[in-house]
N, C-alpha and C positions, 0 to 999 in steps of 0.2 A: 509512327509509323512507317512503314514502307508503303512505295506505291501498286506496288503488287497487292497485300494484302488488303489494302483501303480499294481497290477495284474487288477482290475476292471478297469482301466481307461486306460491300455498298450494294447500294440498290441494282447498279447494272452486274452483278452477278445472274439476275435471271435471265439476262441475254445469254451469257456465257452457258450456262444452263440449255436454254432452248437448242443453241446452237449444238452441244455436243449430244443432243438425244436427238434431234432433228433427224440425221440420216436413217437412224433406226426405227422412225417413226414415231417418236413420243412427242408428248408436249407437257410441259409444267405444268399442273396445275395450281402448285403453290410449293411453295421453300422454306426454308431455313439455315440460318448458320448455325451448326452443331458442334463447332469445334474452331480455333483460331489457334494456330501454332506460330509463334515467333521466329523460333529459333530454325526452323526448317521452312517459313515461307509458305506454308501449308494450312488450307482451310478447308472444313469437309461440314457437309449439305444434308440434310433430310428434304427429301420432294415426292409429292404424290404426282405420279405420271400417266399420263391418258396413253393409251396406245391406239392405232389404225380399229385395230377388232370393236373400239370401246371399254375396253378391259382398264383397269386402273390398278397402278400397284403404286407400293411403297419402295424408295427407292434410295441409298444411301449412296454418295457421290463425291470423288476428292479433285480437290486442286490446288495445284503449286505455281510460285513463283519463282524468282531467283534464279538460276543454273535448272532450267525445266529438265526434267529429267524425262528419261527417253521412256519407248511406250506408252507415253499416253496420246490426245487429241492434243493439237498445240491451234492455239487464238489466240489473236491479236486485235488491239484496239487502234493499230497504225504507232502507238509509240511502247506499249507495253505487250509482251509476249508471257502467257501463261502456258500450263497445260492442264488438263481434267480429261478424269477415268470414273469408270462406274465400278462399285464395289462388286464383286472380289478381284478386280483386274488392278491390283496396286504396283503403282510400277515399281517400286522398291523392296515387294513382300510377294515376290513371283508365287513362293508355296501357297499362299493364301485363298485360290481358288480349290487349289486338290484340297484344300483342310473342311471348303465349304462346301465340297462335292459326298452325296451319300454314297455313291459306289463307292469311292475310291476311301471314304471312310472305313465302308463296311468289312471292306478288302483288310483292314488295317485292325479294326474289331476283330475280327475271327483270326490273325494273325497271331494276337493276343488272347484268345482262347474267350473273347465276351461274348462273341454268336449272337444270333437275333439280327434284326434291322434297326440299325442305328438310329437315334435322336441326334439331331445337332442344332445346338445352340452356341451362338457368338458369343461370347459373356464380354469379351473387350475391343476394340477395334483403334488404334493411335495408327491413323493415316500415315504412310514410310517409316513408321516408327517397330508397330506387332501389334498383334491380335492373339487372343485368347478364344480357344471352339471346344465346348465340351462334346464327348461323343460316350453318348449312354446306350446302354441295351438292358434288357432283363437280369442281368449277369451283373454289369459295375457299370462304370464311369472311368475314363479315361480324359485327359485334357489336351491337347494339341496347339502349344505355342510357337505362333506362327514369326518369326525375324528375318531379319536383311540376312542373305545366306554368306556374308561374312563374319557374322555373329555368331550364328547356330553351336558351331564346335564350342565355340570358345566357353559359352552359356552353358553348354552339354557336360563340360570339363568342372564347370565350376560347380555343379550338382554332385558329380563323383566324386570330387574335395572335400563336399559338406557330408559326407557317409556318415552316419554316424549321429549327425545332426535328425530333430522331428522336421525333415523337406520331403517335398514329394521326389519319389526315387524315378530317374532318367530310364524311359523303356525304348531309347533310340532316338536318332536323328537321319534327315535326308540332307542333302546337297542342297536343295533349294529354300532351305531355311525354314524347314517342320521339325520341332522339338515337343516326345511326346513324354510327358508327365505323369507319375500315380498320382490319385487322388487321395484326400486326408480326410481324416474321419474330426466329425464337428461342422460348425459353421464358422462365418468371419464376426470377428467382436463388433463390429461395426452391423452385420445383422441381428448381430443379439441386445445391441443397444438402441437399435431402431426399433426392436419389438419387445422392450422394456426389461430384458434381462441384463443389472447392470454390472451383477456379482463376476468380479475376475482376480484371482489370487494376483495379486502386485510381486510377490516373491518366481511366481511360476513365469512371466514376464521374463523375468529379469535372468533366470534359469533357462530358459531358451535362449536369450544370447548369448549364456556362457556356453551352451554347448555349440556353437561356432567353433569347429577345427581351425587350429592354429594355420594348415595347410592352403585356409582361406585368406588369409594375409599377407599372401608373398605379396612381390612387388613393391612399388613406390606409395606411399599414403596418400590419400585423395584429399583436395581441397576440403576443406571441409563448410558448412552451412555460412557459418559465419565468412569465408574468405569470398563464396560465391555472392554473396549481398548487393554485392552493389551491382554485377548483375540485373538482378531481377529488381534491384530501384530503376534502372535505368528502363526496362521494359513495359513499367508501373507508369513512367517519366512520360514513355511515348504515349503512351494510350490514355493516360489522363493528367495532363500536365499541371492541373493544378493542384495535385498530389506528392510533385515532383520534390519539393523541398522536403517534406516531412520521409517520407519513403529513403531519401541520401542521406535524413540523419540516422534512422533508424541504422542503415548499410554502415554507418562510417561507426556507429555508437558500438556494433557487433564484430566488426572488423577486425583480423591480428594477424600477427607476421609468426606470431611462435605457436608449438602449441600449446592449447589448454587440458589435456589428460593425456594419458599416456596411450598409443599404441595398438591395437586388438583386432580382431574379426570383428567385422560389423557388416552389420546388413546393408546400409546405405540408403534404403526406402522403408524405414519400419513404420508405420503406420495400421490403423484399426482393421484395417480392411488385409493385410497378410499376416494377422493372426488370426488361427483359429482355435476355437474352445467348444468345452461341452459342457455343460454344468458349470459353470465358471471358472474352469482347469483350463489351461492354454494344452493345446496337441498336436497343434502344427506352427510353421512356418511357411507363406505362400513368397514366390519371386524374389530370388533370390539371384537373378540377375545381376547385379548390381554389388553384389559381395565382395568385400577385398580388405585394405588395410587403412584403418580410421581409429576416430577418437568414440569410446563407448558415450560421451555426451552428444553426440550427433545421432546415434538412434533414438537416443532416450527423449532427445529435444524434437525428435519428428515424429513420436508419438505422442506426446503434450501439445503438440500447435495442433496437432490434426486435432485431437479429439476439441481442444479447444474451441476451432471453426466449426467441427462438427455440430458443437452445441450454439453455435452462432445462427447456422442453417435451422436446426431445431430445438428452438430455445427453451421447449419444457423437457428438452432431453435431463436427464441425468446422465453422467459419467463419473469412471473410476478417477480422474486425473487428481483429484488429491492426494489419495492413497497412492498414486504410481509415483507422484512426483516425490512423494515422503521418503518412497523406497528407493529411489534412483537418489536421492540427495542421500542417503546412507554411502554410499559408497563415492558420487560426482560432486563438485564445488557447486554451491547451490547458487553464487553467483553469476558461475561459466552457463552453469544449468539455465535461468533467466536469458542472460545474453544471446545462448544458441538457441532455445527457444523463441525468441523474437526474430532471429533470421530466418527460422524456417516461416515462421507466419509470417513476414515478407514475401517470402517466396513462395506463400501461398493467395498473396493478392493477388497476383495476376492469374488464378484461376478465375474467377467469373465471367472476365473478358474471353477468355481461351474457350469455353464453353458455352457462350453468347450470353449468358444470361441477362434477359432484359433488364434488371434492376442491376448491372455490373457495377455502375458508379458508385452507388449508396453500398452495396458489398464490398468495392475495394478498399473504400474508406473504413467502414467498419475492420477490415483487417491490419489496416495501419493503425488505427487504435488501438486494436488487441494487442500489434508489437511494443506500440507504446506502451503500453501497461503492463509486460513481461518486463521491458527496460527499468521501470522503473520498482521492478520489484526487487533489483538489484542489490 
C-alpha cells in the first residue's frame, strides 16, 4: 500500500479531518473510512461533526494522495502531502454541488416538465470518479449522473449510440459534467434477489445483451477480465501479503493473449445491480458508460461472479446463477467461461478492503477461494 494510502486510511487520518474541519468551526466526534481506491489514491470518510452552535451533522469527506488535485485543502505531516475536501465539493466532479442543490435541480425538473419541489437522493458516490443523484417529484424521476467534465460528452454519445436498446435515454448534458438520464421501469435484480424474489428469465438476460447495437462496438477491443487479472492480484498482494501467492496463481491461470470468443458489443460492467427487472422479466440495463467492443465471455462472467459473491455476503440467499450459467454455456465455451468468471471474482477480492469492511481479511480470503473453485470447474 502506498505511503499516502497508509496515512489516509490509518488512525492518523483523524488529525487530518480535524485540520480540514477546524477552520470552519467543525470538530469530528467520530469517523470511519468508507472507501479506499488504490487506483486513484483516494479515501472517503463518514464523520459526525459538531459545530460551534452545538449542532451535529453527518458529513462525507474525501482525501487524495499522489498528485494532489487542485481545489482541495492541502495538508502535510512534513513528509507526505495530501488533499482533503467536504462533499459535495469534489475536485474532479465540479458539477456535484449543482446536482445536490435543490434550487438548481428544481429548475432542471421544471424544464423537463416534472414540476413540483424535487426530492434529491445521492444514490452512489465514488470520489473523484462519479456520482448519481435521483431527482424525484410527484410527476416522475430522472437521474443525474455526475462525471468528470472530460467524460460527459462521450458517455452521452454512448447512450445515443445505444438507441433502440432498453437503456436510459439521455436528456442532456452540461460542460461541468452532469448527464441527465430517464428512469427505467422495475427494480434492480439485486434488490429483487435481496427481497427474496429469485425468478429471472435467463433468455431475457441474454436478450438484453443481444440488444446492444453494433455502433457500440466501435474502436479497439477492451482488455478482458483475464488480461487485467494481474493488476488485481497485485492489489490483493499489497493489502494482504499472505494471499499474494494464491492471487497471483489465479491471475496466471486466467491470463491469455489471444481472444477466447468473438468480439461483439459488450456492457463492460454487467452485474445484478445493472439489470432492471419486473416480475422476473428484464426491463432494462443501467450504466452503459463502459460499453464498447469486447467478448461476451466478459459480460457473462461478470454477472456469474457477482452473483456468487452476493451469496457469500448473504449466505441464505438463493440466486439464479445455475440457470444463467447453463444458458450462457449454450453459446459460450464452458471452460473459458469458468476461467473468466474466476478472473472477475479475483477483481472483486479487492472490494472488502476498498469499502473498509471490518472483516476484510477474511472476506478477501473467501473470494480468493471462490476464484480457485471456479478454476477447478474448467
